N, C-alpha and C positions, 0 to 999 in steps of 0.2 A: 732497776732490777739487775742483780749481778748476773754474769754469764752463767750458763748451765753447768759449766765445768769449774765453777768457783767453789771453794770449800767454805765452811762456816767461818773461817778466819779471814775470808776475803781474798785468799791467794788463788789466782787462776791457774788451774792445772792444765797441762797439755793432754789432749785426747790421745788414747792409744793409737800409735801409728802416725801421729802428727809430727811434722818437722818443726813446729814452733820451738824457738829457743836454740835452734842450731845456727850458731853464728861462727864465722870464720875468725880464728885467733892466730894470725900469722900463717904458718904452714899447716895449722891444725884446725879442723872444724870443731865446734863445741859438741860434746857428747849429748845424745838424746836424753832428756830428763836430767841433764847435768850429772850423769852418772860417771864417777871416776872411782874405780876400785881401790881398796886400801891395801897397800903392800904389807906383808907379814910383820916387818920390823916396826911399822908405825903402831900397830896394836900392841906389840911386845913392849914398846917404849912406855905405854900407859900402864901396862901390867906391872912392870918392874919399878914404877914410880909411885903409884897410888894403890892402896888396898881396895880392890873391887870386891863387892859382896858375891855370894854364891849364885844368886839367881838374877839374870840380866835380860832385859828386852833390847834387841837390836832392831829398830823399826824401819831402817833404810838399808836392809841387808844386801840388796843387789844380788850378786852371785854367791854370797855367803863366805867371802874370804875372811872377814873379821870374825864371823861366827865360828869358823873352823879354828881359828887361833884361840879364841876364848874357851872353846870346848876342850882343846888340847891342854889348856891350863885349868881344867877341872871346874869350869863354870857351867851351870845349867842355863841355856840360852833359848829364849823364845825369839824366833827369827821371822820377820815380816817385811813386806815392801809393797808399795802401791803397784809396782810392776816387777814381780819376781824374775830373776834371771838364773836361778838355780833350783835344784830339787830340795824339797823339804822346807821351803820358805813360803809362809802363808801370805796370801794376797790380802793386804789391808792398807787403807789410807790412814796414816798416823794422825793427820790433822783432824780426822773425823772421830778419833777415839775419845771416849768419855771416861774410861777407866783403864788402869794398867792391868795386865793379866795377873791372875792370882799368884801371890808369893813373890812378885817382882820387887827387888830392892834397889835396882839401878836401871837407868836408860843410858845406853852407850851406843853412839853411832857416828858415822861420817855422813852428815846431811848433804843434800844437793848444793853445789856451789854455784848458784845462779848469779847472773850479772846483777850487781846492786845489793845482793844478799837478802832480798825480801823473803824468799822461801826459807832459807836457812835460819833467818831470825825468827820466823813464825814457828819453825820446828823447835828451836831452843826454848822459846817462851812457852810453847805448849807442853814440852817435856817438864819444865819447871812447875807448871800449873798442875800437871797430872801427878807429879811426885809429892807435892806439898802436903796433901791430906795424910798420906801414909809415911811421910818423912823418908826420903831416900836420896840416892846419889844420881847426878846427871853429868855425863862426860861427853863433850862434843869436839870433833875434829874439824877445824875450820882454817881458812887461809890466814897467814900471819897477821895481816893488817885488818882482819875482821873486827877487832876490838876498837878500832880507831873511829868508827862511825858514831856521830852524835846520837843517832836513833837507838844505839845499843849500849851507850855508856852506863845506863842504869843497871844493866845486867851485872856489871863488874863492881858496882857499889853495894850490891846486896851482901849482907852478913854471911850468906850461905856460899858465896864465891870463895873457894879455899885454895885452889891450886891451878898452876899452868905447867904443862909439860912442853917445853920448847924443843922442837926437833931441829938439831943443828945441821943435819943433811937434808937436801931437798927431796921432796916426794915425787916420784915418777907418776904422772897421770895419764900419759898417752905415749904410744909408740907410732912412729911413722911407718908407712908402707914402703915397699921396694921402690915405688915411684918417687917418693920424696927422700930416698937415700937413707932410710932407717933413722931419721931424726927422732929424738926423744924430747918430750915436753915434760918439764918439771916445775914444781912450785914449792915455796916455803910454807909450811903448815905448822899448826900448834894445837895441842889439846887444852881445853878449858874445863875445869871441874867445879861443880857446885855440890855441896853436901848439906842437905836440908835437915840432917840430924843434929847439926851443931852450928853454933854462931862463931864466926871468925873474930878473933881478937888480935889486933896488930896486923902484920903483913901476911901475905899469902905464901904458900909453899911454891917455890919455883924450881923446877927440875930442868936440867940441860942434858939432852940425850943425843948421842950420835947413833948412826946405824950400827956401827961395830959394837957399841955398848949395849944396844937393844938386843943384839944377837948373842950376848953372853957375858960382857964385862960389867963391872959395877957402874951404877949411875952416879953422876955428880949431883949433889944436892945443894940448895941454897935457899935464902929467904929474902924477899923484897918487901918494902913497906910503901 
């Protein structure tokens, strides 16, 4: 029998208030529920690289940073999270969802970066499953090496996998306290995009974006096979 806090996908969720999953990583403890907010330029890098539809679901919205950027770029966003950290964000377990909200044409999010990637993988697979009937777009922000796992290689062989937005500057995920001398923790991340409205022929679109470019300059574009 699965644990009481397991989802239908078999992923064990931490109970509210639980310290499960809090592991030390060098000078920094892992964030509760593997929450690491998304800097503004990271979302802008996706927006200037790929054409996102008007209505988007952000199901791991956290404190709403990504939602705010998408809305400033004239997207209508449904924001939810299993444990909301900001106002106007609906409490909802994405992995328990059976349908997307009405009118949604894309799921765009920064899923929890759990050790081993089981939870983030489940979220990506569930997003693709939810969008398949209505044909839509899925964009996921993940650590750079996330696509190297054997258990996930099938995701990148799908005809619907169309683009990668490579972030050439590191993403800040944590700041240290005065005690640890203001250290900053960063990680290399990338966006992966699936478009279930079309079948890929040939190579994917591969965009290379720096923080400076995301904040105003033209994006460099390329194609890989």
